[in-house]
C-alpha positions in Angstrom: 64.2 73.5 35.5 63.8 70.6 38.0 64.6 71.0 41.6 66.7 67.9 42.3 67.2 68.8 45.9 63.5 68.7 46.8 62.5 66.2 49.4 59.1 65.5 48.0 58.4 61.9 47.4 57.2 60.7 44.1 53.9 58.7 43.9 54.1 55.7 41.7 51.1 55.0 39.6 49.7 51.5 39.9 49.4 49.7 36.6 45.8 49.5 35.4 44.2 46.2 35.8 43.7 44.4 32.6 40.0 44.1 31.6 38.7 40.6 32.1 38.7 38.6 29.0 35.3 37.7 27.6 34.6 34.1 27.3 34.7 33.0 23.7 31.4 31.6 22.5 31.5 27.9 21.8 30.7 27.8 18.1 31.5 24.2 17.6 28.3 22.6 19.0 25.6 24.9 17.8 24.3 22.3 15.4 23.5 19.8 18.1 20.5 21.5 19.6 19.3 22.5 16.1 19.5 18.8 15.0 17.7 17.7 18.1 15.0 20.2 17.4 14.6 19.2 13.8 14.5 15.5 14.7 11.9 16.2 17.4 9.8 18.1 14.9 9.9 15.2 12.4 9.0 12.7 15.0 6.1 14.8 16.0 4.9 15.1 12.4 5.3 11.3 11.9 3.4 10.7 15.1 0.5 12.9 14.0 0.4 11.1 10.6 0.5 7.7 12.3 -2.5 8.4 14.5 -4.5 10.6 12.1 -7.5 8.8 10.6 -6.5 7.9 7.0 -3.1 9.6 7.3 -0.2 8.7 5.0 1.0 6.3 7.7 -2.4 4.8 8.3 -1.3 1.6 6.6 1.2 0.9 9.4 -1.8 0.5 11.7 -3.5 -2.2 9.6 -4.0 -5.1 11.9 -2.4 -8.3 10.7 -5.3 -10.3 12.1 -7.7 -8.1 10.2 -5.8 -8.3 7.0 -5.5 -12.1 6.8 -8.0 -13.7 9.2 -7.0 -17.3 8.7 -7.7 -20.3 10.8 -4.7 -22.1 9.5 -1.5 -21.3 7.6 -1.3 -24.7 6.0 -0.4 -24.2 2.3 -2.3 -26.3 -0.1 -3.1 -26.4 -3.8 -6.8 -26.4 -4.8 -7.8 -29.2 -7.0 -10.2 -29.0 -10.0 -9.3 -25.5 -11.2 -7.7 -25.2 -14.6 -7.0 -21.5 -14.6 -4.3 -20.3 -12.2 -2.7 -16.9 -11.5 -0.8 -14.7 -9.1 -0.9 -11.2 -7.7 2.1 -9.0 -7.2 3.2 -5.5 -6.1 6.5 -3.7 -5.4 7.4 -6.5 -3.1 8.2 -8.5 -6.2 10.7 -6.2 -8.0 12.0 -8.7 -10.5 9.9 -11.2 -12.3 11.0 -13.7 -15.0 7.7 -13.7 -16.8 8.7 -16.3 -19.3 9.5 -18.7 -16.4 6.2 -17.8 -14.7 4.2 -18.5 -17.9 5.9 -21.9 -18.3 4.4 -22.9 -14.9 0.8 -22.5 -16.4 0.2 -19.1 -14.8 -2.5 -17.5 -17.0 -3.3 -14.2 -15.3 -1.9 -11.7 -12.9 -3.2 -8.8 -10.8 -0.8 -6.0 -10.1 -1.0 -3.4 -7.4 -1.3 0.1 -8.9 -2.4 2.5 -6.2 -3.3 3.0 -2.5 -5.2 5.7 -0.8 -5.4 9.1 -2.5 -1.7 9.7 -3.4 0.3 6.5 -3.3 1.2 4.8 -6.6 3.2 1.6 -6.8 6.6 2.3 -8.3 6.9 -1.1 -10.0 3.4 -1.1 -11.5 4.3 0.3 -14.9 7.1 -2.2 -15.3 5.0 -5.2 -14.3 2.1 -4.0 -16.4 4.1 -3.8 -19.6 5.9 -7.1 -19.1 2.7 -9.1 -18.3 1.2 -7.8 -21.6 4.4 -8.6 -23.5 4.4 -12.2 -22.3 0.7 -12.6 -23.1 -0.7 -13.0 -19.5 -4.1 -11.6 -18.8 -3.4 -8.6 -16.5 -5.5 -6.7 -14.0 -4.8 -3.7 -11.8 -5.9 -3.2 -8.1 -6.2 -0.4 -5.7 -5.7 -0.8 -1.9 -8.7 1.0 -0.4 -8.4 3.1 2.8 -11.9 3.6 4.2 -11.0 6.8 6.1 -9.7 8.6 3.0 -11.9 10.3 0.4 -13.3 7.5 -1.9 -13.7 9.6 -5.0 -10.1 10.9 -4.7 -8.9 7.3 -4.3 -10.8 6.4 -7.5 -9.1 9.4 -9.3 -5.7 8.2 -8.1 -6.4 4.8 -9.6 -7.7 6.1 -12.9 -4.7 8.4 -13.3 -2.4 5.5 -13.0 -4.2 2.7 -14.8 -5.2 2.8 -18.5 -7.0 -0.4 -19.4 -6.7 -1.8 -22.9 -8.8 -4.4 -24.7 -8.4 -7.8 -23.1 -7.4 -6.6 -19.6 -9.1 -7.9 -16.6 -11.6 -5.6 -14.8 -10.3 -3.1 -12.2 -10.1 -4.3 -8.6 -10.7 -2.6 -5.3 -8.9 -4.3 -2.4 -10.8 -3.7 0.8 -9.7 -5.5 3.9 -9.1 -2.9 6.6 -11.5 -0.6 8.5 -9.3 2.3 9.5 -11.7 2.6 12.5 -14.7 3.4 10.2 -18.2 2.0 10.7 -19.6 -0.6 8.4 -21.9 2.0 6.8 -19.0 4.3 6.1 -16.9 1.5 4.7 -19.7 0.3 2.3 -20.5 3.9 1.3 -16.9 4.6 0.3 -16.5 1.3 -1.5 -19.7 2.0 -3.5 -18.4 5.5 -4.5 -15.2 4.0 -5.7 -17.0 1.3 -7.7 -19.4 3.8 -9.3 -16.6 6.2 -10.4 -14.4 3.4 -11.9 -17.4 1.7 -13.6 -18.4 5.0 -15.0 -15.0 5.5 -16.5 -14.6 2.0 -18.1 -18.2 0.7 -18.4 -17.3 -2.6 -16.7 -18.1 -3.7 -13.1 -14.9 -3.8 -11.0 -13.9 -6.8 -8.9 -14.0 -6.6 -5.1 -11.1 -8.3 -3.3 -11.3 -9.0 0.4 -10.5 -11.7 2.9 -13.0 -14.2 4.1 -13.6 -12.8 7.6 -13.7 -9.2 6.5 -16.3 -10.1 3.9 -18.5 -12.0 6.4 -18.3 -9.2 8.9 -18.6 -6.0 6.8 -19.6 -6.7 3.2 -21.8 -9.8 2.9 -25.1 -9.2 1.2 -24.3 -5.7 0.0 -22.2 -6.1 -3.3 -23.6 -9.3 -4.8 -23.7 -7.8 -8.3 -19.9 -7.5 -8.4 -17.4 -10.2 -9.1 -15.7 -11.3 -5.8 -12.1 -12.2 -5.3 -11.8 -13.9 -1.9 -8.6 -14.5 0.1 -8.7 -17.4 2.5 -6.2 -20.1 3.3 -8.4 -22.6 5.1 -9.8 -25.1 2.5 -12.6 -26.2 4.8 -14.3 -22.8 4.8 -13.2 -21.1 1.7 -16.4 -21.7 -0.3 -18.9 -20.7 2.4 -19.9 -17.3 1.3 -23.7 -17.4 1.7 -25.4 -16.8 -1.6 -22.5 -15.1 -3.3 -20.1 -17.2 -5.5 -16.5 -16.1 -5.8 -14.8 -15.5 -9.1 -11.2 -15.7 -7.9 -9.7 -17.4 -4.8 -6.4 -16.4 -3.3 -5.6 -19.7 -1.6 -2.1 -19.0 -0.2 0.2 -16.1 0.5 3.3 -18.4 0.8 3.3 -19.8 -2.7 6.5 -20.4 -4.7 7.2 -20.0 -8.4 10.4 -20.3 -10.4 11.3 -16.8 -11.7 10.2 -14.9 -8.6 12.0 -14.7 -5.3 10.2 -15.1 -2.0 6.6 -16.0 -1.1 3.8 -15.2 -3.5 0.0 -14.8 -3.4 -1.4 -17.6 -5.7 -4.9 -17.7 -7.1 -7.4 -19.8 -9.0 -10.2 -18.7 -11.3 -13.7 -20.2 -10.8 -14.3 -21.1 -14.5 -12.6 -21.9 -17.8 -10.2 -19.9 -19.8 -13.0 -19.0 -22.1 -15.0 -17.7 -19.1 -12.0 -15.6 -18.1 -11.6 -14.1 -21.6 -15.3 -13.2 -21.6 -14.8 -11.3 -18.3 -12.2 -9.0 -19.8 -12.6 -5.4 -20.7 -13.7 -4.5 -24.2 -13.9 -0.7 -24.9 -16.9 0.6 -26.7 
């Protein structure tokens, strides 16, 4: 029983303080630092490839001056050469071969490979169409001196299957990749030997005039030479070596192909060119 008359005072309990609310984690922006991290990693990888000797991005460091070495960009058409041709790569995606043939183009060189892994994605298409329209066709490899020469040869051979009547294989050597002259020449020779062993025909060496004079002159005189030079006053001055093909402009125009083109002449007759072609044993 409660004693109502008691004078004791009742003590009121204070309400307990509410526990402080935990701050909710901001889950809406977690992807931002992750994306930045991934982007930074990719940039780092690309930077390493760019600066690495012979890396996948080494071609970006090819010096324009070293690749062309011209004293003039004046376009002209050589006189006195009856056999004309062009060279193409993935830069020329669509070619109207019938229109090209009607302009007295008799041969074409087509880029097949570069370095130890790269293969031109339009090679197979151009290779088939050139054959279909009865142009003499040849395939070329862009050589990177800082990459393994034998692996580069295997890359080319895995992509290119010569048939009777095709032009000899071509090695395009026009950049140093910071290699010495001795290293460049040794690598070129390894590539030439491996490809010649496969097909039993001497490959053609393509280079520009200045690169030839500085790095190659006097070392590969047994091989057909395809020279790129756009100054008519000096294009024939190659010491004791006579060129077989001359790329005389990189800004040529033909109906059936958009944009500028590399145009060439052959130093001989059509019969001479046929006699130069591959004939399997």
